[in-house]
KOLBA-662444 format. One line per field, with one value per atom (N, C-alpha, C): residue number from 1; x, y, z; atom name; residue in one letter; chain. Coordinates in steps of 0.1 Angstrom, whole numbers. Layout:
// KOLBA-662444
n: NUM | ...
x: X | ...
y: Y | ...
z: Z | ...
atom: CA | ...
res: a | ...
chain: A | ...
This chain:
// KOLBA-662444
n: 1 | 1 | 1 | 2 | 2 | 2 | 3 | 3 | 3 | 4 | 4 | 4 | 5 | 5 | 5 | 6 | 6 | 6 | 7 | 7 | 7 | 8 | 8 | 8 | 9 | 9 | 9 | 10 | 10 | 10 | 11 | 11 | 11 | 12 | 12 | 12 | 13 | 13 | 13 | 14 | 14 | 14 | 15 | 15 | 15 | 16 | 16 | 16 | 17 | 17 | 17 | 18 | 18 | 18 | 19 | 19 | 19 | 20 | 20 | 20 | 21 | 21 | 21 | 22 | 22 | 22 | 23 | 23 | 23 | 24 | 24 | 24 | 25 | 25 | 25 | 26 | 26 | 26 | 27 | 27 | 27 | 28 | 28 | 28 | 29 | 29 | 29 | 30 | 30 | 30 | 31 | 31 | 31 | 32 | 32 | 32 | 33 | 33 | 33 | 34 | 34 | 34 | 35 | 35 | 35 | 36 | 36 | 36 | 37 | 37 | 37 | 38 | 38 | 38 | 39 | 39 | 39 | 40 | 40 | 40 | 41 | 41 | 41 | 42 | 42 | 42 | 43 | 43 | 43 | 44 | 44 | 44 | 45 | 45 | 45 | 46 | 46 | 46 | 47 | 47 | 47 | 48 | 48 | 48 | 49 | 49 | 49 | 50 | 50 | 50 | 51 | 51 | 51 | 52 | 52 | 52 | 53 | 53 | 53 | 54 | 54 | 54 | 55 | 55 | 55 | 56 | 56 | 56 | 57 | 57 | 57 | 58 | 58 | 58 | 59 | 59 | 59 | 60 | 60 | 60 | 61 | 61 | 61 | 62 | 62 | 62 | 63 | 63 | 63 | 64 | 64 | 64 | 65 | 65 | 65 | 66 | 66 | 66 | 67 | 67 | 67 | 68 | 68 | 68 | 69 | 69 | 69 | 70 | 70 | 70 | 71 | 71 | 71 | 72 | 72 | 72 | 73 | 73 | 73 | 74 | 74 | 74 | 75 | 75 | 75 | 76 | 76 | 76 | 77 | 77 | 77 | 78 | 78 | 78 | 79 | 79 | 79 | 80 | 80 | 80 | 81 | 81 | 81 | 82 | 82 | 82 | 83 | 83 | 83 | 84 | 84 | 84 | 85 | 85 | 85 | 86 | 86 | 86 | 87 | 87 | 87 | 88 | 88 | 88 | 89 | 89 | 89 | 90 | 90 | 90 | 91 | 91 | 91 | 92 | 92 | 92 | 93 | 93 | 93 | 94 | 94 | 94 | 95 | 95 | 95 | 96 | 96 | 96 | 97 | 97 | 97 | 98 | 98 | 98 | 99 | 99 | 99 | 100 | 100 | 100 | 101 | 101 | 101 | 102 | 102 | 102 | 103 | 103 | 103 | 104 | 104 | 104 | 105 | 105 | 105 | 106 | 106 | 106 | 107 | 107 | 107 | 108 | 108 | 108 | 109 | 109 | 109 | 110 | 110 | 110 | 111 | 111 | 111 | 112 | 112 | 112 | 113 | 113 | 113 | 114 | 114 | 114 | 115 | 115 | 115 | 116 | 116 | 116 | 117 | 117 | 117 | 118 | 118 | 118 | 119 | 119 | 119 | 120 | 120 | 120 | 121 | 121 | 121 | 122 | 122 | 122 | 123 | 123 | 123 | 124 | 124 | 124 | 125 | 125 | 125 | 126 | 126 | 126
x: 320 | 306 | 303 | 292 | 289 | 283 | 285 | 279 | 266 | 256 | 242 | 241 | 237 | 235 | 222 | 221 | 209 | 198 | 186 | 175 | 171 | 174 | 170 | 176 | 185 | 191 | 202 | 207 | 217 | 231 | 232 | 245 | 254 | 250 | 258 | 254 | 264 | 260 | 249 | 240 | 229 | 234 | 246 | 252 | 257 | 258 | 263 | 252 | 240 | 229 | 217 | 207 | 195 | 196 | 205 | 207 | 208 | 217 | 218 | 206 | 199 | 186 | 176 | 174 | 165 | 168 | 181 | 185 | 185 | 182 | 182 | 195 | 205 | 219 | 221 | 212 | 213 | 199 | 196 | 184 | 186 | 176 | 177 | 179 | 189 | 192 | 183 | 177 | 168 | 155 | 146 | 133 | 136 | 145 | 149 | 155 | 164 | 170 | 159 | 149 | 138 | 130 | 127 | 120 | 127 | 140 | 148 | 148 | 148 | 148 | 134 | 123 | 110 | 109 | 114 | 114 | 121 | 133 | 141 | 133 | 126 | 118 | 107 | 101 | 91 | 98 | 110 | 117 | 121 | 125 | 131 | 120 | 108 | 97 | 99 | 101 | 103 | 91 | 80 | 68 | 70 | 79 | 83 | 88 | 97 | 103 | 93 | 85 | 75 | 66 | 62 | 53 | 60 | 73 | 80 | 83 | 84 | 88 | 76 | 64 | 51 | 47 | 43 | 38 | 26 | 26 | 15 | 1 | 0 | -13 | -19 | -11 | -16 | -12 | -6 | -1 | -12 | -12 | -23 | -20 | -30 | -29 | -20 | -20 | -12 | -7 | 4 | 10 | 13 | 7 | 9 | 16 | 28 | 35 | 27 | 28 | 21 | 30 | 26 | 34 | 42 | 42 | 50 | 65 | 72 | 87 | 91 | 97 | 101 | 114 | 114 | 126 | 133 | 128 | 136 | 129 | 138 | 133 | 140 | 133 | 138 | 133 | 142 | 138 | 137 | 126 | 124 | 128 | 123 | 127 | 125 | 131 | 129 | 127 | 119 | 116 | 117 | 127 | 130 | 134 | 131 | 135 | 149 | 157 | 171 | 173 | 185 | 188 | 183 | 181 | 176 | 162 | 155 | 141 | 132 | 119 | 109 | 99 | 100 | 91 | 97 | 92 | 98 | 89 | 91 | 84 | 94 | 91 | 99 | 90 | 93 | 85 | 93 | 87 | 94 | 86 | 93 | 86 | 93 | 84 | 88 | 82 | 90 | 86 | 85 | 75 | 74 | 67 | 69 | 63 | 54 | 42 | 32 | 25 | 25 | 18 | 23 | 36 | 43 | 41 | 33 | 31 | 38 | 44 | 51 | 42 | 44 | 36 | 45 | 40 | 48 | 40 | 45 | 39 | 46 | 38 | 43 | 37 | 45 | 39 | 47 | 40 | 46 | 43 | 54 | 52 | 56 | 48 | 51 | 57 | 67 | 74 | 75 | 76 | 78 | 89 | 96 | 107 | 104 | 103 | 103 | 115 | 114 | 126 | 133 | 126 | 131 | 122 | 127 | 118 | 108 | 95 | 84 | 76 | 72 | 63 | 49 | 43 | 29 | 19 | 20 | 11 | 16 | 9 | 13 | 2 | 4 | -5 | 0 | -9 | -6 | -6 | 4 | 5 | 3 | -1 | -4 | 9
y: -157 | -153 | -141 | -142 | -132 | -120 | -108 | -96 | -94 | -92 | -90 | -76 | -75 | -62 | -57 | -44 | -37 | -39 | -43 | -45 | -32 | -21 | -8 | -4 | -13 | -11 | 0 | 4 | 14 | 9 | -4 | -10 | -12 | -7 | -8 | -20 | -25 | -35 | -30 | -39 | -36 | -30 | -35 | -30 | -16 | -10 | 3 | 12 | 7 | 14 | 15 | 7 | 7 | 0 | -9 | -16 | -7 | 2 | 11 | 20 | 23 | 31 | 22 | 9 | 0 | -3 | -4 | -7 | 5 | 17 | 29 | 34 | 30 | 36 | 49 | 53 | 66 | 69 | 81 | 86 | 86 | 84 | 87 | 101 | 105 | 120 | 127 | 120 | 126 | 118 | 124 | 117 | 105 | 106 | 94 | 83 | 87 | 76 | 69 | 77 | 70 | 62 | 66 | 58 | 45 | 46 | 34 | 24 | 30 | 21 | 15 | 22 | 16 | 5 | 6 | -4 | -17 | -14 | -25 | -32 | -24 | -30 | -39 | -35 | -44 | -57 | -55 | -67 | -76 | -71 | -79 | -82 | -79 | -81 | -75 | -62 | -54 | -45 | -50 | -42 | -32 | -35 | -26 | -13 | -14 | -2 | 5 | -2 | 5 | 14 | 8 | 15 | 27 | 25 | 35 | 47 | 44 | 54 | 61 | 57 | 63 | 75 | 86 | 97 | 93 | 97 | 93 | 97 | 108 | 112 | 103 | 95 | 87 | 72 | 69 | 55 | 46 | 34 | 24 | 18 | 12 | 6 | -7 | -14 | -26 | -27 | -33 | -35 | -50 | -57 | -71 | -74 | -80 | -83 | -94 | -92 | -102 | -113 | -120 | -131 | -127 | -114 | -110 | -110 | -111 | -111 | -98 | -89 | -76 | -78 | -73 | -77 | -65 | -52 | -41 | -28 | -18 | -4 | 5 | 14 | 24 | 38 | 46 | 60 | 68 | 74 | 82 | 96 | 102 | 116 | 119 | 129 | 135 | 150 | 155 | 170 | 174 | 183 | 187 | 174 | 174 | 163 | 161 | 172 | 172 | 173 | 173 | 173 | 185 | 196 | 209 | 212 | 204 | 206 | 201 | 205 | 200 | 191 | 191 | 182 | 178 | 167 | 163 | 152 | 150 | 139 | 130 | 117 | 108 | 100 | 100 | 92 | 79 | 68 | 55 | 44 | 34 | 21 | 10 | 2 | -9 | -22 | -31 | -44 | -55 | -63 | -75 | -86 | -99 | -110 | -116 | -120 | -127 | -137 | -149 | -161 | -162 | -160 | -162 | -150 | -140 | -129 | -116 | -108 | -96 | -84 | -76 | -64 | -52 | -40 | -28 | -18 | -12 | -1 | 11 | 20 | 33 | 44 | 51 | 60 | 73 | 83 | 96 | 98 | 96 | 96 | 109 | 113 | 125 | 122 | 130 | 129 | 142 | 142 | 154 | 151 | 162 | 160 | 169 | 163 | 171 | 166 | 157 | 151 | 142 | 136 | 126 | 126 | 121 | 120 | 109 | 112 | 102 | 102 | 90 | 89 | 94 | 102 | 107 | 99 | 100 | 92 | 93 | 87 | 87 | 86 | 90 | 89 | 78 | 68 | 58 | 64 | 61 | 66 | 54 | 58 | 48 | 41
z: -43 | -41 | -50 | -58 | -67 | -60 | -65 | -60 | -66 | -57 | -62 | -68 | -81 | -87 | -82 | -81 | -76 | -86 | -82 | -91 | -99 | -94 | -99 | -113 | -118 | -131 | -131 | -119 | -118 | -123 | -123 | -126 | -114 | -103 | -91 | -83 | -74 | -65 | -55 | -51 | -42 | -29 | -24 | -12 | -13 | -25 | -27 | -32 | -35 | -42 | -32 | -35 | -27 | -13 | -12 | 1 | 13 | 13 | 25 | 27 | 17 | 18 | 25 | 20 | 26 | 40 | 44 | 57 | 67 | 62 | 70 | 73 | 66 | 68 | 62 | 51 | 46 | 39 | 37 | 30 | 15 | 8 | -7 | -9 | -16 | -18 | -28 | -36 | -47 | -48 | -55 | -58 | -67 | -77 | -85 | -77 | -68 | -59 | -51 | -46 | -38 | -48 | -60 | -70 | -72 | -74 | -76 | -64 | -52 | -40 | -39 | -43 | -43 | -53 | -65 | -74 | -69 | -63 | -57 | -46 | -38 | -28 | -33 | -44 | -51 | -56 | -62 | -68 | -57 | -45 | -34 | -24 | -26 | -17 | -3 | -3 | 9 | 12 | 15 | 17 | 29 | 38 | 49 | 44 | 34 | 28 | 20 | 12 | 4 | 13 | 24 | 33 | 40 | 44 | 50 | 41 | 28 | 18 | 12 | 16 | 11 | 20 | 15 | 23 | 31 | 44 | 53 | 48 | 41 | 36 | 25 | 18 | 8 | 9 | 20 | 22 | 25 | 19 | 22 | 36 | 42 | 55 | 54 | 43 | 41 | 27 | 25 | 12 | 11 | 2 | 1 | -12 | -12 | -24 | -32 | -45 | -54 | -58 | -68 | -74 | -85 | -89 | -100 | -98 | -109 | -108 | -116 | -109 | -115 | -123 | -136 | -144 | -150 | -148 | -153 | -150 | -148 | -146 | -156 | -162 | -171 | -166 | -162 | -159 | -172 | -175 | -187 | -185 | -173 | -171 | -156 | -152 | -138 | -140 | -131 | -131 | -116 | -114 | -100 | -92 | -79 | -71 | -68 | -69 | -65 | -50 | -45 | -31 | -24 | -31 | -24 | -28 | -35 | -39 | -28 | -29 | -19 | -26 | -39 | -47 | -60 | -66 | -79 | -85 | -97 | -104 | -111 | -113 | -120 | -129 | -142 | -151 | -154 | -153 | -155 | -161 | -165 | -170 | -162 | -155 | -147 | -153 | -157 | -163 | -153 | -154 | -146 | -154 | -149 | -154 | -144 | -148 | -139 | -147 | -142 | -149 | -163 | -165 | -178 | -188 | -184 | -193 | -188 | -198 | -194 | -194 | -184 | -182 | -180 | -183 | -180 | -173 | -162 | -155 | -160 | -166 | -171 | -162 | -154 | -144 | -143 | -140 | -137 | -122 | -113 | -99 | -93 | -82 | -75 | -62 | -58 | -46 | -39 | -25 | -17 | -7 | -3 | 7 | 19 | 30 | 43 | 50 | 59 | 66 | 56 | 47 | 37 | 25 | 14 | 2 | 5 | 0 | 1 | -12 | -15 | -27 | -23 | -31 | -28 | -36 | -50 | -58 | -73 | -82 | -96 | -105 | -118 | -129 | -138 | -141 | -150 | -164 | -172 | -186 | -196 | -207 | -218 | -222
atom: N | CA | C | N | CA | C | N | CA | C | N | CA | C | N | CA | C | N | CA | C | N | CA | C | N | CA | C | N | CA | C | N | CA | C | N | CA | C | N | CA | C | N | CA | C | N | CA | C | N | CA | C | N | CA | C | N | CA | C | N | CA | C | N | CA | C | N | CA | C | N | CA | C | N | CA | C | N | CA | C | N | CA | C | N | CA | C | N | CA | C | N | CA | C | N | CA | C | N | CA | C | N | CA | C | N | CA | C | N | CA | C | N | CA | C | N | CA | C | N | CA | C | N | CA | C | N | CA | C | N | CA | C | N | CA | C | N | CA | C | N | CA | C | N | CA | C | N | CA | C | N | CA | C | N | CA | C | N | CA | C | N | CA | C | N | CA | C | N | CA | C | N | CA | C | N | CA | C | N | CA | C | N | CA | C | N | CA | C | N | CA | C | N | CA | C | N | CA | C | N | CA | C | N | CA | C | N | CA | C | N | CA | C | N | CA | C | N | CA | C | N | CA | C | N | CA | C | N | CA | C | N | CA | C | N | CA | C | N | CA | C | N | CA | C | N | CA | C | N | CA | C | N | CA | C | N | CA | C | N | CA | C | N | CA | C | N | CA | C | N | CA | C | N | CA | C | N | CA | C | N | CA | C | N | CA | C | N | CA | C | N | CA | C | N | CA | C | N | CA | C | N | CA | C | N | CA | C | N | CA | C | N | CA | C | N | CA | C | N | CA | C | N | CA | C | N | CA | C | N | CA | C | N | CA | C | N | CA | C | N | CA | C | N | CA | C | N | CA | C | N | CA | C | N | CA | C | N | CA | C | N | CA | C | N | CA | C | N | CA | C | N | CA | C | N | CA | C | N | CA | C | N | CA | C | N | CA | C | N | CA | C | N | CA | C | N | CA | C | N | CA | C | N | CA | C | N | CA | C | N | CA | C | N | CA | C | N | CA | C | N | CA | C | N | CA | C | N | CA | C | N | CA | C | N | CA | C | N | CA | C
res: m | m | m | a | a | a | t | t | t | l | l | l | r | r | r | c | c | c | p | p | p | c | c | c | s | s | s | s | s | s | g | g | g | l | l | l | p | p | p | y | y | y | a | a | a | e | e | e | c | c | c | c | c | c | g | g | g | p | p | p | v | v | v | h | h | h | d | d | d | g | g | g | e | e | e | r | r | r | l | l | l | a | a | a | p | p | p | t | t | t | a | a | a | e | e | e | a | a | a | l | l | l | m | m | m | r | r | r | s | s | s | r | r | r | y | y | y | s | s | s | a | a | a | f | f | f | a | a | a | l | l | l | r | r | r | r | r | r | p | p | p | d | d | d | w | w | w | l | l | l | r | r | r | a | a | a | s | s | s | w | w | w | h | h | h | p | p | p | t | t | t | t | t | t | r | r | r | p | p | p | a | a | a | r | r | r | i | i | i | e | e | e | p | p | p | g | g | g | d | d | d | e | e | e | r | r | r | w | w | w | i | i | i | g | g | g | l | l | l | e | e | e | i | i | i | e | e | e | s | s | s | t | t | t | e | e | e | d | d | d | g | g | g | g | g | g | p | p | p | f | f | f | d | d | d | r | r | r | a | a | a | g | g | g | t | t | t | v | v | v | t | t | t | f | f | f | r | r | r | a | a | a | s | s | s | y | y | y | v | v | v | e | e | e | d | d | d | g | g | g | e | e | e | r | r | r | f | f | f | v | v | v | v | v | v | h | h | h | e | e | e | r | r | r | s | s | s | r | r | r | f | f | f | v | v | v | r | r | r | d | d | d | d | d | d | a | a | a | w | w | w | r | r | r | y | y | y | v | v | v | d | d | d | g | g | g | d | d | d | q | q | q | l | l | l | a | a | a
chain: A | A | A | A | A | A | A | A | A | A | A | A | A | A | A | A | A | A | A | A | A | A | A | A | A | A | A | A | A | A | A | A | A | A | A | A | A | A | A | A | A | A | A | A | A | A | A | A | A | A | A | A | A | A | A | A | A | A | A | A | A | A | A | A | A | A | A | A | A | A | A | A | A | A | A | A | A | A | A | A | A | A | A | A | A | A | A | A | A | A | A | A | A | A | A | A | A | A | A | A | A | A | A | A | A | A | A | A | A | A | A | A | A | A | A | A | A | A | A | A | A | A | A | A | A | A | A | A | A | A | A | A | A | A | A | A | A | A | A | A | A | A | A | A | A | A | A | A | A | A | A | A | A | A | A | A | A | A | A | A | A | A | A | A | A | A | A | A | A | A | A | A | A | A | A | A | A | A | A | A | A | A | A | A | A | A | A | A | A | A | A | A | A | A | A | A | A | A | A | A | A | A | A | A | A | A | A | A | A | A | A | A | A | A | A | A | A | A | A | A | A | A | A | A | A | A | A | A | A | A | A | A | A | A | A | A | A | A | A | A | A | A | A | A | A | A | A | A | A | A | A | A | A | A | A | A | A | A | A | A | A | A | A | A | A | A | A | A | A | A | A | A | A | A | A | A | A | A | A | A | A | A | A | A | A | A | A | A | A | A | A | A | A | A | A | A | A | A | A | A | A | A | A | A | A | A | A | A | A | A | A | A | A | A | A | A | A | A | A | A | A | A | A | A | A | A | A | A | A | A | A | A | A | A | A | A | A | A | A | A | A | A | A | A | A | A | A | A | A | A | A | A | A | A | A | A | A | A | A | A | A | A | A | A | A | A | A | A | A | A | A | A | A | A | A | A | A | A
């Protein structure tokens, strides 16, 4: 039986990376780890986790997965967002295919940490 690699491009097995975060066995320790878990949730169609990881002040009422197939995540940079920080940003590129065409989401995302890291919002970059 093959080990499922984590979709977040960490190189780790899903069961050692984003899986325990998705299943509530542990919290994401950093803003980047939360970003990776959110990408994996998009790739694995886990709208429950996307909603749970979104800050309540900006969270949409519903999250509906689309028909896209997520194919790669590249973290460009992080600013703060460590285990002892209260806020941080992660700049990334996430690639997906929809209707046979490749697209890239390039975003600078903002995160805050109270009891756990949460996604607040992001700015789309060129």
